[in-house]
DRENSE-70906 format. One record per atom (N, C-alpha, C, O): atom name; residue number from 1; z, x, y negated. Coordinates in Angstrom, 2 decimals, padded with zeros to 5 digits. Layout:
<pts>
+-------+-----+---------+---------+---------+
| atome | num |      zz |      xx |      yy |
+-------+-----+---------+---------+---------+
|    CA | NUM |       Z |       X |       Y |
...
+-------+-----+---------+---------+---------+
</pts>
This chain:
<pts>
+-------+-----+---------+---------+---------+
| atome | num |      zz |      xx |      yy |
+-------+-----+---------+---------+---------+
|     N |   1 |  006.43 |  013.71 | -002.34 |
|    CA |   1 |  006.14 |  012.50 | -003.13 |
|     C |   1 |  007.14 |  012.35 | -004.28 |
|     O |   1 |  008.36 |  012.49 | -004.17 |
|     N |   2 |  006.49 |  012.05 | -005.38 |
|    CA |   2 |  007.30 |  011.75 | -006.67 |
|     C |   2 |  007.95 |  010.38 | -006.36 |
|     O |   2 |  007.62 |  009.65 | -005.43 |
|     N |   3 |  008.97 |  010.11 | -007.30 |
|    CA |   3 |  009.52 |  008.70 | -007.23 |
|     C |   3 |  008.31 |  007.85 | -007.68 |
|     O |   3 |  007.66 |  008.10 | -008.70 |
|     N |   4 |  008.05 |  006.82 | -006.84 |
|    CA |   4 |  006.98 |  005.82 | -007.17 |
|     C |   4 |  007.30 |  004.93 | -008.39 |
|     O |   4 |  006.42 |  004.71 | -009.22 |
|     N |   5 |  008.48 |  004.45 | -008.49 |
|    CA |   5 |  008.80 |  003.57 | -009.66 |
|     C |   5 |  008.78 |  004.25 | -010.97 |
|     O |   5 |  009.69 |  004.97 | -011.35 |
|     N |   6 |  007.59 |  003.98 | -011.70 |
|    CA |   6 |  007.50 |  004.75 | -013.02 |
|     C |   6 |  007.84 |  003.87 | -014.27 |
|     O |   6 |  007.86 |  004.43 | -015.37 |
|     N |   7 |  008.11 |  002.51 | -014.16 |
|    CA |   7 |  008.34 |  001.79 | -015.33 |
|     C |   7 |  008.72 |  000.40 | -015.00 |
|     O |   7 |  008.37 | -000.11 | -013.93 |
|     N |   8 |  009.46 | -000.28 | -015.93 |
|    CA |   8 |  009.80 | -001.61 | -015.84 |
|     C |   8 |  009.97 | -002.10 | -017.26 |
|     O |   8 |  010.78 | -001.50 | -017.97 |
|     N |   9 |  009.28 | -003.16 | -017.74 |
|    CA |   9 |  009.45 | -003.66 | -019.12 |
|     C |   9 |  009.17 | -005.13 | -019.09 |
|     O |   9 |  008.56 | -005.66 | -018.16 |
|     N |  10 |  009.69 | -005.80 | -020.21 |
|    CA |  10 |  009.25 | -007.12 | -020.50 |
|     C |  10 |  008.67 | -007.23 | -021.94 |
|     O |  10 |  009.29 | -006.76 | -022.90 |
|     N |  11 |  007.50 | -007.83 | -022.08 |
|    CA |  11 |  006.74 | -007.81 | -023.27 |
|     C |  11 |  007.26 | -008.90 | -024.09 |
|     O |  11 |  007.89 | -009.80 | -023.53 |
|     N |  12 |  007.05 | -008.92 | -025.52 |
|    CA |  12 |  007.40 | -009.91 | -026.46 |
|     C |  12 |  007.07 | -011.33 | -025.95 |
|     O |  12 |  007.81 | -012.27 | -026.22 |
|     N |  13 |  005.83 | -011.48 | -025.15 |
|    CA |  13 |  005.44 | -012.65 | -024.62 |
|     C |  13 |  006.18 | -013.03 | -023.32 |
|     O |  13 |  005.87 | -014.06 | -022.72 |
|     N |  14 |  007.13 | -012.22 | -022.90 |
|    CA |  14 |  007.85 | -012.59 | -021.65 |
|     C |  14 |  007.23 | -012.33 | -020.42 |
|     O |  14 |  007.50 | -012.94 | -019.38 |
|     N |  15 |  006.32 | -011.32 | -020.53 |
|    CA |  15 |  005.59 | -010.92 | -019.13 |
|     C |  15 |  006.44 | -009.61 | -018.65 |
|     O |  15 |  006.63 | -008.63 | -019.36 |
|     N |  16 |  006.88 | -009.77 | -017.42 |
|    CA |  16 |  007.44 | -008.61 | -016.71 |
|     C |  16 |  006.49 | -007.73 | -016.07 |
|     O |  16 |  005.72 | -008.16 | -015.21 |
|     N |  17 |  006.51 | -006.60 | -016.43 |
|    CA |  17 |  005.62 | -005.40 | -015.95 |
|     C |  17 |  006.44 | -004.41 | -015.14 |
|     O |  17 |  007.48 | -003.88 | -015.54 |
|     N |  18 |  005.86 | -004.20 | -013.89 |
|    CA |  18 |  006.44 | -003.16 | -013.05 |
|     C |  18 |  005.29 | -002.12 | -012.73 |
|     O |  18 |  004.18 | -002.46 | -012.32 |
|     N |  19 |  005.65 | -000.88 | -012.96 |
|    CA |  19 |  004.63 |  000.19 | -012.79 |
|     C |  19 |  005.08 |  001.15 | -011.68 |
|     O |  19 |  006.24 |  001.56 | -011.58 |
|     N |  20 |  004.10 |  001.46 | -010.87 |
|    CA |  20 |  004.41 |  002.37 | -009.84 |
|     C |  20 |  003.20 |  003.58 | -009.95 |
|     O |  20 |  002.04 |  003.35 | -010.29 |
|     N |  21 |  003.70 |  004.84 | -009.61 |
|    CA |  21 |  002.76 |  005.91 | -009.58 |
|     C |  21 |  002.91 |  006.63 | -008.30 |
|     O |  21 |  004.03 |  007.00 | -007.92 |
|     N |  22 |  001.84 |  006.84 | -007.62 |
|    CA |  22 |  001.91 |  007.56 | -006.30 |
|     C |  22 |  001.26 |  009.02 | -006.46 |
|     O |  22 |  000.04 |  009.16 | -006.60 |
|     N |  23 |  002.07 |  009.98 | -006.42 |
|    CA |  23 |  001.52 |  011.25 | -006.48 |
|     C |  23 |  002.27 |  012.28 | -005.47 |
|     O |  23 |  003.49 |  012.41 | -005.45 |
|     N |  24 |  001.53 |  012.87 | -004.76 |
|    CA |  24 |  002.01 |  013.77 | -003.78 |
|     C |  24 |  001.79 |  015.20 | -004.18 |
|     O |  24 |  000.72 |  015.50 | -004.71 |
|     N |  25 |  002.68 |  016.08 | -003.98 |
|    CA |  25 |  002.46 |  017.51 | -004.17 |
|     C |  25 |  001.66 |  018.11 | -002.96 |
|     O |  25 |  001.01 |  019.14 | -003.13 |
|     N |  26 |  001.71 |  017.53 | -001.81 |
|    CA |  26 |  001.07 |  018.08 | -000.57 |
|     C |  26 |  000.79 |  016.81 |  000.23 |
|     O |  26 |  001.42 |  015.78 |  000.00 |
|     N |  27 | -000.12 |  016.90 |  001.13 |
|    CA |  27 | -000.45 |  016.00 |  002.14 |
|     C |  27 | -001.52 |  014.76 |  001.69 |
|     O |  27 | -001.87 |  013.90 |  002.50 |
|     N |  28 | -001.97 |  014.80 |  000.38 |
|    CA |  28 | -002.80 |  013.69 |  000.07 |
|     C |  28 | -003.64 |  014.37 | -001.21 |
|     O |  28 | -003.17 |  015.15 | -002.04 |
|     N |  29 | -004.90 |  013.89 | -001.15 |
|    CA |  29 | -005.83 |  014.34 | -002.30 |
|     C |  29 | -005.96 |  013.32 | -003.26 |
|     O |  29 | -006.62 |  013.54 | -004.28 |
|     N |  30 | -005.35 |  012.08 | -003.05 |
|    CA |  30 | -005.39 |  011.08 | -004.12 |
|     C |  30 | -004.18 |  010.81 | -004.78 |
|     O |  30 | -003.11 |  010.94 | -004.19 |
|     N |  31 | -004.27 |  010.42 | -006.07 |
|    CA |  31 | -003.09 |  009.80 | -006.90 |
|     C |  31 | -003.60 |  008.53 | -007.49 |
|     O |  31 | -004.77 |  008.23 | -007.73 |
|     N |  32 | -002.48 |  007.82 | -007.69 |
|    CA |  32 | -002.76 |  006.38 | -008.13 |
|     C |  32 | -001.64 |  005.83 | -009.01 |
|     O |  32 | -000.47 |  006.17 | -008.85 |
|     N |  33 | -002.03 |  004.99 | -009.92 |
|    CA |  33 | -001.12 |  004.16 | -010.77 |
|     C |  33 | -001.30 |  002.66 | -010.49 |
|     O |  33 | -002.41 |  002.17 | -010.28 |
|     N |  34 | -000.25 |  002.00 | -010.49 |
|    CA |  34 | -000.31 |  000.56 | -010.08 |
|     C |  34 |  000.60 | -000.23 | -011.02 |
|     O |  34 |  001.75 |  000.15 | -011.23 |
|     N |  35 |  000.07 | -001.39 | -011.61 |
|    CA |  35 |  000.83 | -002.31 | -012.45 |
|     C |  35 |  000.76 | -003.59 | -012.08 |
|     O |  35 | -000.35 | -004.10 | -011.90 |
|     N |  36 |  001.96 | -004.35 | -011.89 |
|    CA |  36 |  002.00 | -005.62 | -011.53 |
|     C |  36 |  002.55 | -006.27 | -012.84 |
|     O |  36 |  003.42 | -005.74 | -013.54 |
|     N |  37 |  001.93 | -007.52 | -013.12 |
|    CA |  37 |  002.30 | -008.23 | -014.28 |
|     C |  37 |  002.86 | -009.74 | -013.92 |
|     O |  37 |  002.03 | -010.54 | -013.50 |
|     N |  38 |  004.02 | -010.10 | -014.03 |
|    CA |  38 |  004.46 | -011.41 | -013.69 |
|     C |  38 |  004.93 | -012.17 | -014.90 |
|     O |  38 |  005.52 | -011.58 | -015.81 |
|     N |  39 |  004.68 | -013.46 | -014.96 |
|    CA |  39 |  005.22 | -014.38 | -015.98 |
|     C |  39 |  006.02 | -015.47 | -015.43 |
|     O |  39 |  005.69 | -016.07 | -014.41 |
|     N |  40 |  007.10 | -015.71 | -016.11 |
|    CA |  40 |  008.05 | -016.75 | -015.65 |
|     C |  40 |  007.49 | -018.12 | -015.97 |
|     O |  40 |  007.49 | -018.54 | -017.13 |
|     N |  41 |  007.04 | -018.78 | -015.03 |
|    CA |  41 |  006.50 | -020.12 | -015.07 |
|     C |  41 |  006.76 | -020.78 | -013.72 |
|     O |  41 |  006.98 | -020.16 | -012.69 |
|     N |  42 |  006.70 | -022.15 | -013.84 |
|    CA |  42 |  006.99 | -023.02 | -012.77 |
|     C |  42 |  008.41 | -022.66 | -012.04 |
|     O |  42 |  008.57 | -022.84 | -010.84 |
|     N |  43 |  009.39 | -022.16 | -012.87 |
|    CA |  43 |  010.66 | -021.82 | -012.41 |
|     C |  43 |  010.77 | -020.59 | -011.60 |
|     O |  43 |  011.76 | -020.41 | -010.89 |
|     N |  44 |  009.78 | -019.71 | -011.67 |
|    CA |  44 |  009.51 | -018.41 | -010.96 |
|     C |  44 |  008.89 | -017.44 | -011.60 |
|     O |  44 |  008.26 | -017.74 | -012.62 |
|     N |  45 |  008.91 | -016.19 | -011.20 |
|    CA |  45 |  008.07 | -015.17 | -011.76 |
|     C |  45 |  006.76 | -015.17 | -010.83 |
|     O |  45 |  006.82 | -014.92 | -009.62 |
|     N |  46 |  005.54 | -015.47 | -011.51 |
|    CA |  46 |  004.37 | -015.49 | -010.74 |
|     C |  46 |  003.44 | -014.35 | -011.24 |
|     O |  46 |  003.36 | -014.03 | -012.42 |
|     N |  47 |  002.74 | -013.76 | -010.21 |
|    CA |  47 |  001.75 | -012.65 | -010.51 |
|     C |  47 |  000.60 | -013.24 | -011.19 |
|     O |  47 | -000.16 | -014.09 | -010.70 |
|     N |  48 |  000.51 | -012.65 | -012.55 |
|    CA |  48 | -000.64 | -013.10 | -013.23 |
|     C |  48 | -001.78 | -012.06 | -013.46 |
|     O |  48 | -002.91 | -012.37 | -013.86 |
|     N |  49 | -001.32 | -010.61 | -013.11 |
|    CA |  49 | -002.21 | -009.65 | -013.05 |
|     C |  49 | -001.85 | -008.38 | -012.38 |
|     O |  49 | -000.68 | -008.01 | -012.27 |
|     N |  50 | -002.82 | -007.73 | -011.95 |
|    CA |  50 | -002.56 | -006.34 | -011.25 |
|     C |  50 | -003.72 | -005.43 | -011.66 |
|     O |  50 | -004.90 | -005.76 | -011.69 |
|     N |  51 | -003.20 | -004.20 | -011.96 |
|    CA |  51 | -004.20 | -003.18 | -012.35 |
|     C |  51 | -003.90 | -001.93 | -011.53 |
|     O |  51 | -002.72 | -001.66 | -011.31 |
|     N |  52 | -004.79 | -001.22 | -011.11 |
|    CA |  52 | -004.67 |  000.03 | -010.35 |
|     C |  52 | -005.85 |  001.01 | -010.72 |
|     O |  52 | -007.01 |  000.66 | -010.92 |
|     N |  53 | -005.39 |  002.22 | -010.77 |
|    CA |  53 | -006.57 |  003.35 | -010.76 |
|     C |  53 | -006.12 |  004.38 | -009.76 |
|     O |  53 | -004.94 |  004.67 | -009.59 |
|     N |  54 | -007.12 |  004.93 | -009.10 |
|    CA |  54 | -007.11 |  005.80 | -007.96 |
|     C |  54 | -008.02 |  006.99 | -008.34 |
|     O |  54 | -009.16 |  006.82 | -008.78 |
|     N |  55 | -007.50 |  008.13 | -008.17 |
|    CA |  55 | -008.32 |  009.37 | -008.50 |
|     C |  55 | -008.23 |  010.38 | -007.33 |
|     O |  55 | -007.14 |  010.71 | -006.86 |
|     N |  56 | -009.35 |  010.83 | -006.89 |
|    CA |  56 | -009.39 |  011.84 | -005.82 |
|     C |  56 | -009.33 |  013.13 | -006.59 |
|     O |  56 | -010.18 |  013.34 | -007.45 |
|     N |  57 | -008.35 |  014.05 | -006.35 |
|    CA |  57 | -008.03 |  015.19 | -007.10 |
|     C |  57 | -009.09 |  016.31 | -006.90 |
|     O |  57 | -009.37 |  017.12 | -007.78 |
|     N |  58 | -009.64 |  016.28 | -005.73 |
|    CA |  58 | -010.65 |  017.32 | -005.45 |
|     C |  58 | -011.95 |  016.94 | -005.96 |
|     O |  58 | -012.68 |  017.81 | -006.45 |
|     N |  59 | -012.32 |  015.72 | -005.89 |
|    CA |  59 | -013.84 |  015.37 | -006.30 |
|     C |  59 | -013.88 |  014.84 | -007.76 |
|     O |  59 | -014.92 |  014.88 | -008.42 |
|     N |  60 | -012.64 |  014.32 | -008.26 |
|    CA |  60 | -012.71 |  013.72 | -009.49 |
|     C |  60 | -013.14 |  012.16 | -009.64 |
|     O |  60 | -013.13 |  011.51 | -010.68 |
|     N |  61 | -013.51 |  011.73 | -008.39 |
|    CA |  61 | -013.98 |  010.34 | -008.33 |
|     C |  61 | -012.74 |  009.28 | -008.66 |
|     O |  61 | -011.59 |  009.47 | -008.27 |
|     N |  62 | -013.11 |  008.27 | -009.34 |
|    CA |  62 | -012.01 |  007.35 | -009.75 |
|     C |  62 | -012.57 |  005.94 | -009.34 |
|     O |  62 | -013.77 |  005.64 | -009.28 |
|     N |  63 | -011.53 |  005.15 | -009.06 |
|    CA |  63 | -011.76 |  003.68 | -008.91 |
|     C |  63 | -010.67 |  003.02 | -009.55 |
|     O |  63 | -009.51 |  003.27 | -009.23 |
|     N |  64 | -010.98 |  002.17 | -010.47 |
|    CA |  64 | -010.00 |  001.29 | -011.18 |
|     C |  64 | -010.17 | -000.26 | -010.76 |
|     O |  64 | -011.30 | -000.73 | -010.65 |
|     N |  65 | -009.17 | -000.93 | -010.56 |
|    CA |  65 | -009.11 | -002.37 | -010.12 |
|     C |  65 | -008.37 | -003.13 | -011.33 |
|     O |  65 | -007.36 | -002.65 | -011.83 |
|     N |  66 | -008.85 | -004.17 | -011.70 |
|    CA |  66 | -008.25 | -005.14 | -012.56 |
|     C |  66 | -008.34 | -006.58 | -012.06 |
|     O |  66 | -009.42 | -007.17 | -011.97 |
|     N |  67 | -007.20 | -007.10 | -011.74 |
|    CA |  67 | -007.21 | -008.45 | -011.10 |
|     C |  67 | -006.44 | -009.37 | -012.17 |
|     O |  67 | -005.39 | -009.02 | -012.71 |
|     N |  68 | -007.03 | -010.48 | -012.38 |
|    CA |  68 | -006.50 | -011.56 | -013.12 |
|     C |  68 | -006.24 | -012.73 | -012.24 |
|     O |  68 | -007.15 | -013.47 | -011.88 |
|     N |  69 | -005.04 | -012.91 | -011.91 |
|    CA |  69 | -004.79 | -013.93 | -010.81 |
|     C |  69 | -004.95 | -015.37 | -011.36 |
|     O |  69 | -005.31 | -016.27 | -010.61 |
|     N |  70 | -004.66 | -015.61 | -012.74 |
|    CA |  70 | -004.72 | -016.81 | -013.35 |
|     C |  70 | -006.06 | -017.31 | -013.29 |
|     O |  70 | -006.23 | -018.48 | -012.92 |
|     N |  71 | -007.20 | -016.43 | -013.66 |
|    CA |  71 | -008.47 | -017.01 | -013.66 |
|     C |  71 | -009.32 | -016.58 | -012.43 |
|     O |  71 | -010.53 | -016.79 | -012.42 |
|     N |  72 | -008.69 | -015.99 | -011.42 |
|    CA |  72 | -009.35 | -015.72 | -010.11 |
|     C |  72 | -010.45 | -014.83 | -010.28 |
|     O |  72 | -011.48 | -015.04 | -009.63 |
|     N |  73 | -010.38 | -013.74 | -011.16 |
|    CA |  73 | -011.42 | -012.80 | -011.31 |
|     C |  73 | -010.96 | -011.24 | -011.19 |
|     O |  73 | -009.83 | -010.88 | -011.54 |
|     N |  74 | -011.78 | -010.49 | -010.76 |
|    CA |  74 | -011.37 | -008.97 | -010.68 |
|     C |  74 | -012.50 | -008.16 | -011.03 |
|     O |  74 | -013.63 | -008.60 | -010.83 |
|     N |  75 | -012.32 | -007.04 | -011.51 |
|    CA |  75 | -013.33 | -005.95 | -011.80 |
|     C |  75 | -013.00 | -004.78 | -010.85 |
|     O |  75 | -011.82 | -004.61 | -010.55 |
|     N |  76 | -013.92 | -004.00 | -010.37 |
|    CA |  76 | -013.85 | -002.79 | -009.71 |
|     C |  76 | -014.88 | -001.83 | -010.46 |
|     O |  76 | -016.09 | -002.03 | -010.54 |
|     N |  77 | -014.19 | -000.76 | -010.99 |
|    CA |  77 | -014.93 |  000.14 | -011.74 |
|     C |  77 | -014.87 |  001.50 | -011.03 |
|     O |  77 | -013.78 |  002.01 | -010.78 |
|     N |  78 | -016.07 |  002.11 | -010.71 |
|    CA |  78 | -016.14 |  003.33 | -009.99 |
|     C |  78 | -016.61 |  004.33 | -010.99 |
|     O |  78 | -017.47 |  003.99 | -011.81 |
|     N |  79 | -016.08 |  005.65 | -010.99 |
|    CA |  79 | -016.42 |  006.65 | -011.98 |
|     C |  79 | -016.21 |  008.01 | -011.51 |
|     O |  79 | -016.11 |  008.27 | -010.32 |
|     N |  80 | -016.13 |  008.96 | -012.52 |
|    CA |  80 | -015.92 |  010.29 | -012.41 |
|     C |  80 | -015.14 |  010.77 | -013.51 |
|     O |  80 | -015.47 |  010.46 | -014.65 |
|     N |  81 | -014.14 |  011.50 | -013.31 |
|    CA |  81 | -013.13 |  012.03 | -014.34 |
|     C |  81 | -013.92 |  012.90 | -015.37 |
|     O |  81 | -013.52 |  012.97 | -016.53 |
|     N |  82 | -014.99 |  013.52 | -014.97 |
|    CA |  82 | -015.78 |  014.31 | -015.90 |
|     C |  82 | -016.80 |  013.54 | -016.75 |
|     O |  82 | -017.37 |  014.09 | -017.69 |
|     N |  83 | -017.02 |  012.31 | -016.42 |
|    CA |  83 | -018.00 |  011.52 | -017.19 |
|     C |  83 | -017.17 |  010.56 | -018.10 |
|     O |  83 | -016.07 |  010.11 | -017.76 |
|     N |  84 | -017.80 |  010.28 | -019.27 |
|    CA |  84 | -017.24 |  009.21 | -020.11 |
|     C |  84 | -017.54 |  007.82 | -019.81 |
|     O |  84 | -016.82 |  006.94 | -020.27 |
|     N |  85 | -018.50 |  007.55 | -019.10 |
|    CA |  85 | -018.90 |  006.16 | -018.65 |
|     C |  85 | -018.73 |  005.92 | -017.22 |
|     O |  85 | -018.78 |  006.88 | -016.46 |
|     N |  86 | -018.54 |  004.72 | -016.78 |
|    CA |  86 | -018.41 |  004.55 | -015.31 |
|     C |  86 | -019.80 |  004.44 | -014.68 |
|     O |  86 | -020.79 |  004.06 | -015.30 |
|     N |  87 | -019.79 |  004.81 | -013.37 |
|    CA |  87 | -021.00 |  004.78 | -012.53 |
|     C |  87 | -021.42 |  003.38 | -012.27 |
|     O |  87 | -022.60 |  003.03 | -012.34 |
|     N |  88 | -020.35 |  002.53 | -011.95 |
|    CA |  88 | -020.65 |  001.14 | -011.67 |
|     C |  88 | -019.46 |  000.31 | -011.99 |
|     O |  88 | -018.33 |  000.80 | -011.97 |
|     N |  89 | -019.71 | -001.03 | -012.31 |
|    CA |  89 | -018.70 | -002.06 | -012.45 |
|     C |  89 | -019.21 | -003.23 | -011.61 |
|     O |  89 | -020.34 | -003.70 | -011.71 |
|     N |  90 | -018.29 | -003.64 | -010.80 |
|    CA |  90 | -018.55 | -004.90 | -010.00 |
|     C |  90 | -017.58 | -006.02 | -010.39 |
|     O |  90 | -016.37 | -005.79 | -010.32 |
|     N |  91 | -017.97 | -007.07 | -010.75 |
|    CA |  91 | -017.17 | -008.18 | -011.06 |
|     C |  91 | -017.33 | -009.21 | -009.78 |
|     O |  91 | -018.39 | -009.50 | -009.25 |
|     N |  92 | -015.98 | -009.70 | -009.41 |
|    CA |  92 | -015.89 | -010.71 | -008.34 |
|     C |  92 | -015.01 | -011.82 | -008.78 |
|     O |  92 | -014.13 | -011.65 | -009.62 |
|     N |  93 | -015.25 | -012.97 | -008.19 |
|    CA |  93 | -014.35 | -014.11 | -008.24 |
|     C |  93 | -013.76 | -014.20 | -006.80 |
|     O |  93 | -014.36 | -013.76 | -005.82 |
|     N |  94 | -012.55 | -014.81 | -006.75 |
|    CA |  94 | -011.93 | -015.00 | -005.43 |
|     C |  94 | -011.14 | -016.22 | -005.42 |
|     O |  94 | -010.82 | -016.73 | -006.50 |
|     N |  95 | -010.78 | -016.77 | -004.24 |
|    CA |  95 | -010.02 | -017.87 | -003.96 |
|     C |  95 | -008.64 | -017.40 | -003.84 |
|     O |  95 | -008.34 | -016.31 | -003.37 |
|     N |  96 | -007.73 | -018.36 | -004.33 |
|    CA |  96 | -006.25 | -018.01 | -004.26 |
|     C |  96 | -005.58 | -019.42 | -004.33 |
|     O |  96 | -005.62 | -020.10 | -005.36 |
|     N |  97 | -004.98 | -019.81 | -003.21 |
|    CA |  97 | -004.34 | -021.21 | -003.21 |
|     C |  97 | -003.16 | -021.19 | -004.11 |
|     O |  97 | -002.99 | -022.20 | -004.78 |
|     N |  98 | -002.29 | -020.20 | -004.25 |
|    CA |  98 | -001.21 | -020.09 | -005.22 |
|     C |  98 | -000.89 | -018.72 | -005.55 |
|     O |  98 | -001.01 | -017.77 | -004.77 |
|     N |  99 | -000.47 | -018.66 | -006.76 |
|    CA |  99 | -000.10 | -017.37 | -007.35 |
|     C |  99 |  001.09 | -016.79 | -006.49 |
|     O |  99 |  001.99 | -017.50 | -006.04 |
|     N | 100 |  001.00 | -015.44 | -006.32 |
|    CA | 100 |  002.08 | -014.74 | -005.59 |
|     C | 100 |  003.26 | -014.70 | -006.53 |
|     O | 100 |  003.14 | -014.80 | -007.76 |
|     N | 101 |  004.45 | -014.56 | -005.88 |
|    CA | 101 |  005.63 | -014.58 | -006.76 |
|     C | 101 |  006.42 | -013.28 | -006.46 |
|     O | 101 |  006.32 | -012.63 | -005.43 |
|     N | 102 |  007.17 | -013.03 | -007.44 |
|    CA | 102 |  008.10 | -011.85 | -007.51 |
|     C | 102 |  009.06 | -011.80 | -006.33 |
|     O | 102 |  009.40 | -010.74 | -005.79 |
|     N | 103 |  009.52 | -013.16 | -005.92 |
|    CA | 103 |  010.37 | -013.20 | -004.76 |
|     C | 103 |  009.77 | -012.91 | -003.48 |
|     O | 103 |  010.46 | -012.61 | -002.51 |
|     N | 104 |  008.39 | -012.99 | -003.44 |
|    CA | 104 |  007.71 | -012.69 | -002.23 |
|     C | 104 |  007.21 | -011.21 | -001.98 |
|     O | 104 |  006.70 | -010.78 | -000.95 |
|     N | 105 |  007.48 | -010.49 | -003.18 |
|    CA | 105 |  007.17 | -009.04 | -003.01 |
|     C | 105 |  008.29 | -008.22 | -002.41 |
|     O | 105 |  009.22 | -007.72 | -003.03 |
|     N | 106 |  008.06 | -008.15 | -001.08 |
|    CA | 106 |  009.14 | -007.35 | -000.37 |
|     C | 106 |  009.00 | -005.82 | -000.66 |
|     O | 106 |  010.02 | -005.13 | -000.73 |
|     N | 107 |  007.74 | -005.25 | -000.83 |
|    CA | 107 |  007.50 | -003.98 | -001.15 |
|     C | 107 |  006.06 | -003.87 | -001.73 |
|     O | 107 |  005.22 | -004.68 | -001.35 |
|     N | 108 |  005.76 | -003.00 | -002.53 |
|    CA | 108 |  004.37 | -002.75 | -003.02 |
|     C | 108 |  003.42 | -002.54 | -001.99 |
|     O | 108 |  003.73 | -001.95 | -000.95 |
|     N | 109 |  002.11 | -003.05 | -002.24 |
|    CA | 109 |  000.96 | -002.79 | -001.46 |
|     C | 109 |  001.02 | -003.48 | -000.14 |
|     O | 109 |  000.38 | -003.02 |  000.81 |
|     N | 110 |  001.76 | -004.56 | -000.04 |
|    CA | 110 |  001.68 | -005.30 |  001.28 |
|     C | 110 |  000.74 | -006.65 |  001.16 |
|     O | 110 |  000.35 | -007.28 |  002.13 |
|     N | 111 |  000.48 | -006.97 | -000.17 |
|    CA | 111 | -000.42 | -008.19 | -000.23 |
|     C | 111 | -001.91 | -007.66 | -000.27 |
|     O | 111 | -002.24 | -006.66 | -000.91 |
|     N | 112 | -002.73 | -008.39 |  000.45 |
|    CA | 112 | -004.08 | -008.20 |  000.56 |
|     C | 112 | -004.96 | -009.21 | -000.22 |
|     O | 112 | -004.73 | -010.42 | -000.19 |
|     N | 113 | -005.96 | -008.65 | -000.90 |
|    CA | 113 | -006.81 | -009.63 | -001.69 |
|     C | 113 | -008.20 | -008.97 | -001.66 |
|     O | 113 | -008.44 | -007.94 | -002.28 |
|     N | 114 | -009.17 | -009.66 | -000.86 |
|    CA | 114 | -010.46 | -009.10 | -001.02 |
|     C | 114 | -010.60 | -007.65 | -000.52 |
|     O | 114 | -011.44 | -006.87 | -000.97 |
|     N | 115 | -009.72 | -007.35 |  000.43 |
|    CA | 115 | -009.76 | -005.97 |  000.91 |
|     C | 115 | -008.97 | -004.95 |  000.10 |
|     O | 115 | -008.97 | -003.78 |  000.49 |
|     N | 116 | -008.31 | -005.29 | -000.97 |
|    CA | 116 | -007.56 | -004.46 | -001.73 |
|     C | 116 | -006.06 | -004.81 | -001.49 |
|     O | 116 | -005.66 | -005.97 | -001.53 |
|     N | 117 | -005.24 | -003.74 | -001.24 |
|    CA | 117 | -003.86 | -004.01 | -001.09 |
|     C | 117 | -003.08 | -003.89 | -002.37 |
|     O | 117 | -003.08 | -002.81 | -002.96 |
|     N | 118 | -002.44 | -004.87 | -002.83 |
|    CA | 118 | -001.67 | -004.95 | -004.05 |
|     C | 118 | -000.16 | -004.55 | -003.75 |
|     O | 118 |  000.67 | -004.55 | -004.66 |
+-------+-----+---------+---------+---------+
</pts>
């Protein structure tokens, strides 16, 4: 497995972005990229967005997730690497009592939202 941490940056608007990439040279057919976006508000860094894309290296099938925690909406896009347009796009709204915080992120992929592990 490659080093999963692939980037850390702060935008001009003050959004902290943490990027992870999961790539295995053996033992898995999938590879994925994950981006967490936190904004400092309410005296803490709160998760305002999460994006991920997963690709099956043998079939070329892709799934992209885009989650906006602030407006409680997400999109799930399924496609194929060989095609220019997605096969399907599903929009969902979800309930979230409070935004997740950077302090609560012990390790990536432990938060569950609508069956998706962030």
